[in-house]
N, C-alpha and C positions, 0 to 999 in steps of 0.2 A: 622331636621333630627337627629336621634340618632347617636352620634359620633361613636358608635360601628359598625354601619351599613354604615357609609360614605364610598363611593368607594375610593379605594386607587389609587393615580396617578400611582404608580408602577404597579398595577394590570392592569390598562388601557393601559399603555405602553406595557406591556408584551402581553396583548390580541391583540393589534394592530400588534405587531411583529409576533405573532403566525399566524395571518391571512395572513400577507405577506409571511411567510414561506410556508404556505399551497398553496398559489397561485403560488409562484415561483417553488415549487417542482412539482406541477401538470403541469405547463407550460413547464418545462424542460422535463417532461415525454411525453407530447402530441406533442410538437414542433410546431404544427399549430392547431388553435382552434378558436372558436367564444366565445364571452362573455357568451352567453346563455349556451353553452356546458360546459364552465368552471364552471358556477353556478351549473349545474347538477352534475359535477364530484367532486366538493369540498364541496357541501352542504352549502356554504356561501350564504348570501343574494345577490341579484343583485346589490344593492347599494354598498355593501362592495367590490364585485368583480370589479365593475366599477372604484371605487376609487383607489384600489390597482393597477389595470391595467394602470390607468392614470399616477400614480407615476412611474411605471416601464417603461412606454413609454418615459417619461421625462428623466429617467436615462439611456435609451438606451438598456435596457434588452429586451424590446418587441418592435415590429414594426407592424403597420397596413399594410396589404398587399393586400387588396381588398375584394370584396364581396365573401362570401361563397355560398354554395348550399342552396337553399330555403328549409325550412322544413314546408311548407304550408302557409307561410306569407312572409313578406319582408325579403330577405336574410340578415343575419348578416355579419358584417365585420370580415374577417379572420385576426387573429393576429399570428405572428410568434415569437418564442423564439430565440433570437440572441445569440447562443452559444459562439461566439467569441467576444461579447461585453465586457465580463470580462475575464481576463486571470490570471493564477496562475503560480508562479515560483516554479518549483520542483528542489530541491537542493540535489544532491547525492555527497557524499564525503567519501574518505577513510582516511582523515587526511593529505594526501600529496597533492592530486589533488582534483579538484572539477568540476562537470558537472552541469550546470543549464539549464533546458529546460523550456521554457514558453509555456504553453498549455491552451486550452480552456476546456469547460465542457466535450467534447468528448475525450479529451486527445490528440487532434491534435496539434503538435508542430509548433509554428510560429516563434520562435527565440531560439538561443542557445549560450551559452558561455562555454568554458572549459579553465582551467588554473591550473598551479602549484601554490599552496598556498604559500603566503609569511610568514613572521614572525608573522603577526597578522592575523590569518586565518579568524576569525569572521569579522574583519573589511574589509578584502579582499572580502569575500563573499558579504557583504553589498554593497560594491562599484560595484561589478558585477551586483547585482540585480538592483541597481540604473541605471546603463548603459542600462540594458535591459528594464527598465521601460520607459526610454526615447525612445528607439528603437520602442516600441509598442505603442507609442503616448498616454501614460497615462492610458492604459487599464489594467495595472497590478494591481490586487486587493489584493492578499494574497500570502503567501509563505508557502510551506511545505518542511521541511528538513527530508530526509530519512536517518536513522542512523542504523548501525548494533549493536544495544544494546537497553538499556532501557532508556527512557527519562521521566523526571518529567514534570508537567504542565508548568514549567518555562523553560524547556529545559536542565536541568542539566542531564548529562549522567552518566550511570553506566553500568557495564558489557559490556563495549565498549573499550577494550584495544587498538584497532587500531586507536582510536581517542583521544589519550592522549593530543594532543595540544589543545583540546577543553574541556577537563575534568575540572570539578569544576566551569564551567561558565554557567550562566543561558542563554543558547544559544537563546531560543525563545525571552526572554525579551531583550537581547542585539540587536538582529536583528530587532525586532519590533521597538526599540528606534531609530536605525540607519536608517531604511527604511520608518518608518511611516505606515507600513502595518501589518495586522494581521499575526502572524507566529505560526505555529504548528510544533512540532518536534515529529516524530513517528518512530517506528521500521520498518525497510525496509520490513521484511517478512509480517508483518501485512498489509502493503500497497499493496504488491503483491496480497495478498488474496482479499483485497477489490476490486482491479482492475479486478481480475478474476471473482469475484462475480457480478460485474457490467456488464461486456461485454466479458466474456471468457468462458471456458469450465464449470465453476461453476455458470454460470448465472441462476438464479432462484433456486439454491440449498441453503437450509437454514442451513445445518449442514456440515461443512467442516473442515478438518484438512490439513494443508500444511506443508510439510517438505522441508526445503531449505538447501542445502549444498553449502556454499559460499567458497571463497578462503581461509579464515582463520577461519571461524566459521560455526556452524550448529545451525539452529533455526527452530522453528515451530510457526504456527499461528492457531488460532481456531476461528471459527464462529459457534455459537450455536443459534438456533432459529432466525437466520438472524442478529445476533449482534456479533461483534468482542468481544472476551473475553480475558482480559489481567490479571485477578487476582487482589487480594487485593493490591499488591505492584507493579503491572506491570510486574511481572516475569514469568507469564504463557507463555510457549513456549520456555523457555531457556533450551532446551533439550540437549544442549552441555554438561550439567552437569549430565546427566543420568549416574548412576554408573553401567554401563553394563560390565565393565571389572574388574575381581577380582583384588583387591589390588589397584584399581584406587584411585587417590586423586586429589583435585582441588588446583590450585595455580595461582596467578597473574590474578584472575578473568577469567581464561580460564579453561573450563572443560576438563577432560581427554578424554572424548568421542570426542569432537570437535578437540582437539589437534591431535588425531590420525586419524579421519575420515573426516575432512574438506578436501577441494581440496589440499591445501598445505601440510596437514598432510599425505594424501595419496601419494602425489608426493615424500615426504621425505622418506616414507617407501619403495617406489619403488626404489629410488636411493640406499638406504641401502642394497637392495637385488640385486643390479647390473642391474636394469632395467632403461635404460636411458630415462628420461622424461624431455623435454624442458619446460622452464618457460611459454611459450606461448601455450603449448599443454595441452589438458584436460587429466589428468592422467587416468581417468576412460576409456576414448576412447583408450588410448595407451594400457592399460592392456587388454581391450576387443579384440583389434586387434591382440595382441601377444599371447593371451591365448591358441590358437590352437597349437602353436609351442614352447611356452616357459612355462614349468611347473610352474616356480616360478611366472610368471605373472598370470597364471591361478589361482594359490593358493591365491595370494593377491587379485585378483578380487573377488574370492569367499568370502574371509574374509570381504571385503568391503560391498558386497551385503548382507552378513549375518548380519553385524553390523547395516546397515541401516534398514534391515527388522526387527530386534529386536527393534529398536527405534520406527518404525511405529507400531509394535504390542503393544508396551508399551502405545502408545497414543490411539490406536483404542480400547483397552480393557477398557479404562477409559472414553473416550468421545463419542464413538460409532458414528462416522460421516457417512453421506451418501456417501461422496467422500473424497478420499485422493489425494491431489495434490502434485506433485514433481516439484521443481524448482532448478535453479542453476546448479551445477555439475551433478545432477541427470538427467538433460534434455540433457546433451551433447551426450549421447549414443543413444538418440532417442528411438523409439519403441523397437528395439532389447534389450535395456537395461531394459525395464519394465518387460518382461517375467520372467527372473531369479529372480527378486525381488518379483514378485507375487508368484512364485513357492516357494520361501523361506518363505514367509509370512504364507503359509499353514502349515509350521512346527510349528509355534508359535501361530497361531490363527485359531480356528476351522471353522470360517465362511468366506465366500467369501468377499474380500475387493476390492472395485472399486477404481482403481488407474489410474490417468491420468497425463499428462505432461502440464506444462505451459511454455511460453517463458520467462516470468519474467520481462524483461526490460520494455516493453510496458505496462504490467499489473501494474508495480510499478508506472510508471508515471501517468497512469490513476487513480489509487488508491490515489496517493498523490495529484493530482489535485482535486479530490472529497473531500479529507480531508481539503484542502485549502479553497475550496468554502464553506464548512461547517463553517469554521472560519469567512468567509465573512458574511455569513448569521447571525452568532451570534453577529457580530459587527454592523449590520445595525441599 
């Protein structure tokens, strides 16, 4: 054989891995199926499908559950995808405390830990993940850490001032070394969008923009042609830095726009104007409730709606999404809060914009679980 045409072992390994991925993806989608049907759906040979299914049954991902309906001959054996056979740990932290939810493919939570982080936050998180791994009898397969900022492939954070205790550390590498599990670190707003695209109001929509107003920051996420877009440096969606205020400037990795119009920023402005707003109250809801009787509350509410509408218009005129999703503080006022925003959008954009709300928390956990399982697949 000519050395130039000799098959590469790496190519064979990658080809086998790709066949596994195709079968796993289709099994997850179908949930229950026969071998013959999976052959039709994947386009793989019967021998290949049988081999991969045999491996996945041994690994506990698939289970034979009995005879299916006959299609003119001997009925094939039905096989079920076991969504809870593998679990992912979803880590959410603000740098002070941490919530860890262990979930399956569908995002269903089976275990949970919450804690105030100690002086070694990364080590503390790793210990909690280890405890949860024992609790779920070794079914924990991967970890996804949701962060309010930008993370490199090794998990080093930037534009995340609330996570200073973790800055400068390769978070993914450290947690992977400590837990022995594949770890991905991703932006929380991107994960919310992934979750909504999988099983939310954006299910089946290929072009999405999501605007999230959090406690201390504002972010956006984009899905175009069915793929999450993060830009050349991962900075796509950092709309907290939009220069929408005359004379605005950025400092301490916090944009002027998010400093003013995040939930905390809105709360601070309300207090400066003599509008009492508790730390546990949503400032947008407070302003909306008082706007009928308090002109200052009505004025600040209008300014907030106008600012968010200009941010949405800035995004829409560039990426032209089918749907704009709102999460975080923007969901607090519910449907009554959408109408003024849509009305104000018409001032800045001549076309109708479809806007909808997301719950956020469940979407984030589902999106993070899916990212974690993608890491599992990549490491098989």
